ZAMARGU-4260 file (C-alpha; in steps of 0.2 Angstrom, whole numbers, plus 5000, padded with zeros to 4 digits):
<rodrens>
0) 4519/5065/5626 | 4519/5063/5607 | 4507/5050/5600 | 4519/5047/5585 | 4524/5029/5585
5) 4543/5024/5586 | 4550/5024/5568 | 4536/5036/5561 | 4540/5053/5554 | 4530/5067/5547
10) 4530/5069/5528 | 4539/5086/5529 | 4553/5077/5539 | 4557/5066/5524 | 4562/5082/5515
15) 4570/5092/5529 | 4577/5080/5541 | 4576/5061/5537 | 4576/5061/5518 | 4585/5048/5506
20) 4603/5046/5513 | 4599/5053/5530 | 4602/5043/5546 | 4587/5041/5558 | 4592/5038/5576
25) 4580/5026/5584 | 4580/5021/5603 | 4592/5006/5600 | 4596/5006/5582 | 4602/5018/5568
30) 4595/5016/5551 | 4598/5025/5534 | 4583/5030/5523 | 4584/5021/5506 | 4584/5030/5489
35) 4567/5034/5480 | 4569/5019/5468 | 4565/5008/5483 | 4549/5018/5488 | 4532/5011/5483
40) 4527/5024/5470 | 4509/5018/5469 | 4506/5025/5487 | 4515/5041/5483 | 4501/5053/5479
45) 4506/5066/5465 | 4506/5085/5469 | 4501/5097/5455 | 4512/5113/5454 | 4517/5116/5436
50) 4529/5131/5441 | 4539/5121/5453 | 4540/5105/5442 | 4547/5116/5428 | 4561/5122/5439
55) 4564/5104/5446 | 4566/5098/5427 | 4578/5112/5424 | 4589/5105/5438 | 4587/5086/5436
60) 4581/5084/5418 | 4566/5083/5408 | 4563/5065/5413 | 4555/5071/5429 | 4537/5068/5427
65) 4529/5072/5444 | 4531/5078/5461 | 4524/5066/5474 | 4520/5065/5492 | 4529/5052/5503
70) 4519/5035/5505 | 4505/5037/5518 | 4492/5026/5526 | 4476/5032/5533 | 4473/5018/5545
75) 4480/5016/5562 | 4489/5000/5561 | 4485/4987/5575 | 4491/4971/5567 | 4510/4972/5565
80) 4509/4958/5552 | 4496/4966/5541 | 4500/4973/5524 | 4496/4991/5531 | 4510/4989/5543
85) 4523/4989/5529 | 4517/5005/5521 | 4531/5018/5522 | 4548/5022/5517 | 4561/5008/5517
90) 4576/5009/5528 | 4591/4998/5533 | 4603/4997/5548 | 4618/5009/5547 | 4631/5010/5552
95) 4636/4991/5552 | 4648/4992/5566 | 4640/4990/5584 | 4648/4992/5601 | 4644/4982/5616
100) 4639/4993/5631 | 4647/4981/5644 | 4663/4975/5637 | 4666/4988/5623 | 4667/4975/5609
105) 4667/4983/5592 | 4661/4972/5577 | 4650/4973/5562 | 4632/4966/5566 | 4633/4954/5551
110) 4649/4945/5557 | 4640/4935/5570 | 4645/4942/5586 | 4629/4952/5588 | 4611/4945/5587
115) 4596/4955/5582 | 4581/4954/5595 | 4566/4959/5585 | 4550/4964/5594 | 4536/4967/5581
120) 4524/4972/5595 | 4535/4984/5604 | 4547/4991/5590 | 4556/5003/5602 | 4563/4987/5610
125) 4570/4980/5594 | 4589/4979/5597 | 4606/4970/5594 | 4613/4961/5609 | 4630/4954/5612
130) 4628/4936/5617 | 4639/4928/5630 | 4647/4945/5636 | 4658/4943/5651 | 4660/4961/5655
135) 4675/4974/5653 | 4687/4963/5663 | 4681/4946/5656 | 4677/4940/5674 | 4658/4940/5674
140) 4646/4927/5671 | 4641/4926/5652 | 4625/4935/5648 | 4617/4946/5635 | 4622/4964/5634
145) 4615/4978/5623 | 4624/4983/5608 | 4623/5001/5601 | 4628/5009/5585 | 4646/5015/5584
150) 4644/5033/5583 | 4659/5037/5572 | 4657/5038/5553 | 4666/5044/5537 | 4659/5057/5525
155) 4665/5067/5511 | 4660/5083/5501 | 4654/5072/5487 | 4640/5065/5497 | 4647/5048/5501
160) 4645/5040/5518 | 4654/5025/5525 | 4658/5015/5541 | 4672/5021/5551 | 4688/5011/5546
165) 4691/5004/5563 | 4704/4991/5559 | 4714/5003/5547 | 4713/5017/5560 | 4719/5006/5575
170) 4733/4998/5565 | 4739/5013/5556 | 4735/5006/5539 | 4732/4989/5530 | 4736/4975/5542
175) 4736/4956/5543 | 4730/4957/5561 | 4712/4951/5562 | 4710/4953/5581 | 4694/4959/5589
180) 4693/4977/5594 | 4688/4986/5610 | 4681/5003/5613 | 4685/5010/5630 | 4686/5027/5639
185) 4700/5034/5649 | 4698/5050/5660 | 4683/5058/5668 | 4677/5067/5652 | 4670/5060/5636
190) 4681/5071/5625 | 4688/5062/5610 | 4706/5062/5617 | 4699/5051/5631 | 4690/5039/5619
195) 4701/5024/5613 | 4701/5009/5602 | 4712/4994/5606 | 4716/4978/5597 | 4714/4963/5608
200) 4727/4953/5598 | 4742/4964/5595 | 4737/4977/5608 | 4738/4992/5596 | 4728/5007/5602
205) 4724/5024/5596 | 4714/5039/5603 | 4699/5045/5593 | 4706/5062/5594 | 4718/5057/5580
210) 4703/5054/5568 | 4699/5072/5568 | 4707/5088/5562 | 4723/5089/5553 | 4729/5072/5560
215) 4714/5064/5553 | 4719/5067/5536 | 4735/5056/5539 | 4726/5042/5549 | 4711/5039/5537
220) 4710/5029/5521 | 4704/5037/5505 | 4685/5038/5501 | 4677/5022/5494 | 4663/5032/5486
225) 4650/5023/5496 | 4631/5027/5495 | 4623/5016/5508 | 4605/5022/5504 | 4608/5016/5486
230) 4618/5000/5491 | 4631/5005/5479 | 4649/5012/5477 | 4655/5026/5465 | 4672/5023/5458
235) 4687/5035/5460 | 4681/5048/5473 | 4695/5061/5475 | 4688/5070/5490 | 4696/5067/5507
240) 4685/5059/5519 | 4681/5067/5536 | 4676/5059/5553 | 4659/5064/5558 | 4647/5059/5573
245) 4631/5049/5571 | 4617/5062/5572 | 4628/5077/5568 | 4620/5090/5558 | 4634/5090/5544
250) 4629/5072/5540 | 4614/5077/5529 | 4609/5094/5521 | 4594/5094/5510 | 4594/5103/5493
255) 4576/5109/5490 | 4566/5120/5479 | 4550/5128/5485 | 4536/5139/5477 | 4520/5146/5482
260) 4505/5141/5472 | 4500/5157/5464 | 4487/5161/5451 | 4495/5164/5434 | 4479/5165/5423
265) 4464/5176/5422 | 4451/5165/5432 | 4451/5151/5444 | 4446/5137/5432 | 4460/5141/5420
270) 4472/5141/5435 | 4466/5123/5440 | 4468/5117/5422 | 4485/5124/5422 | 4490/5116/5438
275) 4483/5099/5434 | 4488/5099/5415 | 4496/5082/5417 | 4478/5075/5420 | 4471/5085/5405
280) 4485/5084/5392 | 4477/5069/5383 | 4459/5075/5384 | 4452/5077/5367 | 4433/5080/5369
285) 4420/5086/5381 | 4415/5069/5386 | 4433/5064/5390 | 4433/5080/5401 | 4418/5075/5410
290) 4426/5058/5414 | 4442/5066/5420 | 4433/5078/5431 | 4423/5063/5439 | 4439/5054/5442
295) 4448/5069/5450 | 4433/5073/5461 | 4433/5055/5467 | 4452/5054/5470 | 4454/5072/5477
300) 4470/5074/5467 | 4465/5091/5461 | 4457/5101/5475 | 4444/5114/5469 | 4439/5105/5453
305) 4423/5100/5461 | 4416/5117/5459 | 4416/5116/5440 | 4407/5106/5427 | 4414/5095/5414
310) 4409/5107/5400 | 4418/5122/5409 | 4433/5111/5411 | 4433/5107/5393 | 4432/5125/5388
315) 4447/5129/5400 | 4457/5115/5392 | 4454/5122/5374 | 4459/5139/5380 | 4475/5132/5388
320) 4480/5123/5372 | 4478/5139/5362 | 4484/5151/5375 | 4499/5141/5380 | 4498/5146/5399
325) 4516/5146/5406 | 4524/5136/5419 | 4541/5137/5412 | 4546/5153/5421 | 4562/5148/5430
330) 4561/5163/5442 | 4552/5156/5457 | 4550/5172/5467 | 4547/5184/5452 | 4530/5179/5448
335) 4525/5178/5466 | 4531/5196/5468 | 4520/5201/5453 | 4505/5193/5460 | 4507/5200/5478
340) 4510/5218/5471 | 4497/5218/5458 | 4485/5233/5459 | 4470/5220/5459 | 4477/5205/5468
345) 4467/5189/5466 | 4454/5186/5479 | 4447/5169/5477 | 4457/5155/5469 | 4459/5136/5475
350) 4475/5139/5484 | 4476/5158/5485 | 4464/5170/5493 | 4470/5188/5497 | 4463/5204/5505
355) 4470/5222/5506 | 4473/5230/5522 | 4477/5247/5527 | 4495/5252/5532 | 4497/5254/5551
360) 4497/5272/5557 | 4514/5279/5560 | 4522/5267/5546 | 4515/5276/5531 | 4532/5282/5527
365) 4540/5265/5527 | 4527/5253/5521 | 4517/5255/5505 | 4506/5240/5505 | 4499/5226/5517
370) 4491/5211/5510 | 4482/5198/5520 | 4483/5180/5513 | 4469/5171/5520 | 4473/5155/5510
375) 4490/5150/5502 | 4499/5134/5498 | 4518/5131/5498 | 4525/5116/5489 | 4543/5110/5493
380) 4553/5097/5482 | 4568/5087/5487 | 4582/5088/5473 | 4596/5079/5483 | 4607/5082/5497
385) 4625/5086/5502 | 4636/5081/5517 | 4650/5090/5527 | 4645/5107/5519 | 4628/5114/5517
390) 4621/5119/5499 | 4623/5137/5503 | 4642/5137/5506 | 4650/5142/5490 | 4643/5145/5472
395) 4645/5137/5455 | 4659/5124/5455 | 4664/5128/5473 | 4648/5122/5480 | 4647/5104/5487
400) 4641/5092/5474 | 4623/5087/5476 | 4622/5068/5480 | 4608/5058/5471 | 4592/5052/5479
405) 4591/5037/5467 | 4602/5025/5458 | 4597/5033/5441 | 4590/5050/5435 | 4574/5051/5444
410) 4557/5052/5435 | 4549/5059/5451 | 4555/5068/5466 | 4548/5068/5484 | 4538/5084/5488
415) 4526/5090/5502 | 4513/5104/5502 | 4507/5114/5517 | 4492/5125/5517 | 4491/5140/5528
420) 4490/5159/5529 | 4501/5174/5529 | 4505/5193/5529 | 4514/5202/5515 | 4522/5218/5518
425) 4528/5229/5504 | 4541/5243/5508 | 4542/5260/5501 | 4555/5261/5487 | 4558/5279/5491
430) 4561/5276/5509 | 4573/5262/5505 | 4583/5272/5493 | 4585/5287/5505 | 4590/5275/5519
435) 4603/5266/5508 | 4611/5282/5503 | 4615/5287/5522 | 4632/5286/5529 | 4627/5273/5543
440) 4620/5260/5532 | 4635/5261/5520 | 4647/5259/5535 | 4637/5244/5541 | 4637/5237/5523
445) 4656/5238/5523 | 4658/5229/5539 | 4646/5215/5533 | 4655/5213/5517 | 4671/5211/5526
450) 4664/5197/5537 | 4657/5190/5521 | 4674/5190/5513 | 4682/5182/5528 | 4669/5169/5530
455) 4671/5163/5512 | 4690/5165/5512 | 4691/5153/5527 | 4682/5140/5516 | 4693/5143/5501
460) 4678/5151/5491 | 4679/5166/5480 | 4678/5180/5493 | 4667/5193/5483 | 4653/5182/5477
465) 4635/5179/5483 | 4634/5194/5494 | 4615/5197/5495 | 4616/5216/5498 | 4610/5227/5512
470) 4592/5228/5506 | 4591/5209/5509 | 4600/5211/5526 | 4587/5225/5531 | 4572/5215/5526
475) 4578/5199/5532 | 4581/5206/5550 | 4564/5214/5550 | 4556/5198/5545 | 4565/5189/5560
480) 4560/5202/5572 | 4542/5201/5567 | 4541/5182/5567 | 4547/5182/5585 | 4534/5195/5590
485) 4520/5186/5580 | 4524/5169/5588 | 4519/5176/5605 | 4501/5181/5599 | 4496/5172/5584
490) 4493/5154/5591 | 4506/5145/5581 | 4523/5139/5587 | 4538/5149/5581 | 4544/5134/5571
495) 4528/5134/5561 | 4530/5152/5554 | 4542/5155/5539 | 4548/5170/5530 | 4550/5173/5511
500) 4561/5189/5507 | 4559/5198/5491 | 4574/5209/5489 | 4580/5206/5471 | 4586/5222/5462
505) 4597/5214/5448 | 4592/5216/5430 | 4581/5232/5433 | 4570/5223/5446 | 4565/5232/5462
510) 4558/5220/5474 | 4556/5226/5492 | 4545/5215/5503 | 4543/5201/5515 | 4530/5187/5517
515) 4527/5179/5534 | 4517/5164/5533 | 4513/5148/5541 | 4521/5132/5535 | 4514/5119/5546
520) 4509/5102/5538 | 4495/5099/5551 | 4480/5108/5557 | 4491/5123/5563 | 4489/5130/5545
525) 4470/5134/5548 | 4469/5144/5564 | 4467/5161/5556 | 4477/5169/5569 | 4491/5176/5558
530) 4479/5185/5546 | 4470/5193/5561 | 4486/5200/5567 | 4489/5208/5550 | 4475/5220/5553
535) 4481/5238/5555 | 4477/5240/5573 | 4486/5224/5577 | 4500/5225/5565 | 4505/5243/5571
540) 4506/5237/5589 | 4516/5222/5585 | 4528/5232/5574 | 4531/5244/5588 | 4534/5230/5601
545) 4546/5221/5589 | 4556/5238/5587 | 4556/5241/5606 | 4562/5223/5610 | 4576/5225/5596
550) 4583/5241/5604 | 4590/5232/5619 | 4596/5214/5618 | 4598/5203/5633 | 4616/5200/5627
555) 4620/5219/5626 | 4632/5227/5625 | 4641/5211/5617 | 4627/5209/5604 | 4627/5227/5599
560) 4646/5228/5598 | 4648/5212/5588 | 4658/5216/5572 | 4657/5203/5558 | 4674/5208/5553
565) 4683/5202/5568 | 4677/5184/5568 | 4673/5182/5549 | 4654/5179/5553 | 4639/5183/5543
570) 4629/5194/5555 | 4632/5209/5565 | 4621/5215/5580 | 4611/5199/5581 | 4610/5183/5592
575) 4598/5170/5599 | 4592/5182/5612 | 4586/5195/5600 | 4584/5190/5581 | 4588/5172/5577
580) 4574/5161/5573 | 4572/5142/5571 | 4580/5133/5556 | 4563/5129/5549 | 4558/5147/5549
585) 4574/5155/5540 | 4578/5155/5522 | 4597/5156/5524 | 4602/5149/5541 | 4601/5165/5552
590) 4614/5174/5541 | 4615/5192/5535 | 4606/5200/5551 | 4609/5216/5559 | 4597/5225/5572
595) 4607/5241/5569 | 4599/5242/5551 | 4582/5242/5558 | 4582/5252/5575 | 4596/5262/5584
600) 4606/5251/5596 | 4618/5254/5610 | 4633/5254/5597 | 4625/5261/5581 | 4612/5275/5580
605) 4614/5282/5562 | 4609/5266/5552 | 4591/5263/5557 | 4578/5262/5544 | 4564/5265/5557
610) 4573/5280/5564 | 4561/5291/5574 | 4547/5278/5575
</rodrens>
């Protein structure tokens, strides 16, 4: 059983699941996470990552000064009335409308029909109750009955979220009737057509099925432009609102940027000064450098600085000012690729330690380099969020607008960092070029492109844009197959392993590699099991096992015969039984996958990159 108290989430969840504007479903309540302007910034520790900060500023503006961790407390709170008990991210109840579980009464909790029963010692028992409930037929003795959040909401592509307009919906528009509403069920199943709302006064009733689909557009009012996490309304929203369910995935999609902490300078101390330049920007003498180093050692805000003296740091500060070390490169993956493929990769930096390994026997034709990353750090920053449609749907003006995480332009953004290890595989450019020229891969590319066009056309997006190419599809599929195999042996759970695909060939670039690394925010990132499996004798065995498993899927022949053109999907011979991984592991939501590009399948035997292995 989890030791996490009710209402407590991990820092990483405030970026990926429960960030500003997202709903948190508690046992008896539903709350919305408030915007960052309500967070206690003094308890949000800054994270130093100059390269990621430069990219965040490019998106949100130069007023962004820092990346910061969510507020944390190091103590186990015993007294619920102590100051430490109030450390955290502020939330407020949402939606306002509650439903009595006995009589079905629908009402906003602040009207007076429901009463909050707070329990500071057992927060999981805090709830709203309907006082004096007499049951669904009104013939029972009055007593308290639990009230739960009404699970229907309104959302739009512009990121707005609002209570469901129950009175408008039941009465078919504006009405002078102010009667109380009841929510009830008819029929054996809980499908929407069997869920009804009725007005006690005028007896108007309507099925919830009429709030969804095409009929929902005619039965719902316009969007009011509400941002409950900011306690404000935007004026003049032109987007059509849609009915969604409380807890549905399409209620909140994070918009994030991530970067690996890689060395960009010639030595470790120069890299530390570059990473923590915000601390050293105003240092004007060796004495001030000594004081800055003492402060940083005490606060642990720049790990690794304790290995150097104040004089060494001062020399690095002067060198940084004259050399103008970068941090303004807006290509997040390009510098990482350059470091990972360098003839002399860095071996001992504060957040990056690597070691070359031999290519496994039998794979010399396909792989040109294996690099074991014994130490690495990934930093993720939250820029905003979308609703209804994920950020990856569409491009440019077609993409769903990014909703704000604060009332005004933010001067900091929430971020998290994870420490771990990884394996980097660089693929042979000659082998990839030969493979891509074959008839089988070109035929599979045509099918994937048709599925891509159909998928975008159904969403009214430009059909021929944003196709990542077959090199990406191949490397992406290999990464998934290897993640599933590594998870069985490495000691990490599958959701703690992530991929980073390097397949950019635009502008004369020729990237061809995958990085598989741990992304656990706790002690999982220090086990060492992933690097051990990257050694040639282990990696070769795992690669062969992954290819053997990919030949036959438990869903074959249906999986092998799946054609993306027929259902306008973004994957071919792939499914949950063979190559899909968890959402936390994949860069692009299990899209652009095809086992036939990697190994011969029951349906396709002439498109495999690892033919003959």
